[in-house]
N, C-alpha and C positions, 0 to 999 in steps of 0.2 A: 285821740288825735283830732285836730281840726280839719275841716274840709274847705277847699277853695275851688273856684271855677274860673276858667279863662277861655274866651272865644277868640281864637287867634285870627289875625287879619288875613285877608286875601281869600278868594273863593276856594272851596274844596280843601281847606286846611282844618286841622283838628279843633275840636271843642272839648277841652280837657276838664275832667273832674279829678282833683288831686287830694289825697289824704296824707298828712304828715304831721310831725310834732310841731314844726315851726314853718313860718312862711318862707324862710330861706331854704329849708329842705324841700318844700313844695316847688319852689322856683327851680331848684337844681334838677328835680325830676322832670319838670316841663322842658328845660333846656336839653336834657339827655334824650328824651323821647323825640323832640323836634329834630335833633341831629341825626337820630336813627332813620327818621323818615325822609328828611330833606337834605342831609349832608351839608348844612349851612350853619353858621354860628348864631346869627340873630334870630330870635323867635318872631314869627310874624314878619311883617314888613310892608310898608306902603310908601307911596310918594305923597308928600305933603307940600303945600305951597306956603311960603313964608315971605311976605313982602315981594311977591313976584318971582321968587327963587324956588325951584323945586329941590326938595331934600328928601332923602330916603331914610325913614325912621323905622326902628324895631320896637317891639314891646319889651317891657321889663317887669321886674317884680311888683311894681305898683299896679300893674294890670290884673294881678290876681285879686279876685273878689271873694272874701270869706263868706261862707254860707253859715250864718250865725245859728247856733242851736243844733246843727248836724255834726255828729262826731262818729268816729269809727275806732276800732281797736287795731286796724291793720293799715300799714303804709301802702298806698297804691296809687296808680294813675291809670285812668281809662279815657279813651277818646269816645265821647258819647255818640259821635257820628258813625263810628265803626263798631265798637264793642257792644253796644246795646241794641241797635236796630238791625 
């Protein structure tokens, strides 16, 4: 299985390492873990400025970064800020 990384936006939010067969499965795991912890739909979230207008944006599947060359045999998700240290 491939491994992805995502540092979610906003202070004190998860820094996930995810192992799954596909990027879509990895993103689904990120969304599920996010909802367990924060009880909100969108992963991450921050205010951006676009031509003088503030908009609130969330992260999406494109924010997953594959760690090329690292593979596992187990599907898993860990929060590096909580589960490792």
